[in-house]
N, C-alpha and C positions, 0 to 999 in steps of 0.2 A: 124820128127822134121822139123819145118819150118825155114825159113831164119832168122826171128826175134829172135827166141830162140837160134839159133846158135851164132848169133852176140852178144847177151846179156848174154849168159851163164845162161839161166833160166830153171827151172824145168817145165815140162808140167802143173803142177797144180799151177804155179805162176801167170797165166794169162789165159784169154780166149778171143775170138773175139765176139763182139756184133753183132747183126743181121745187123747193118750198116757197119760192117767191122772194127770197132775200137778195139784196144787192151785194155782190162779191166784187171787191176791188182787185184788179189784176196787178201783177208785179210791176208792170210798166207804170201804172198810176202811182203805186206806193213809192217807187223810185222818184217819180216826178214830184211827189209831195215833199220828199226830202228828209223825212225823219221817221223813226219807229214809234208807233203809238203804244207799243207793248200790250196789245190786246190779243195777241196770238193769231193774227190774220193768216188765212189759209195760204196766201201767196207772198208771205213776208220775205222781202229780199234782204233783210238785215239779220236774219237768223235768230230772231227772238224765240226762246223756248218758254212757253207759258207755264209748263210744269216746274221748271227750274227757276223761273222768274228772272232770267238774264239772257243776254244775247250770246249765242253760241256760234262758233265759226261754222259756216255752211259747208256741207260736204259736196264735192263735185264742182 
């Protein structure tokens, strides 16, 4: 367990590190959090489209 997960009380499958070293939250974590932050997260389960500035219905 790394320092970030200890500090934030996260499960190992709530996030991963990108090749550049950034923390990327998974869809599981974002659903567990319970709301859309409207930052255009890579795994956004709410369908937010950062280019349009609104939540779009997800395809699939």
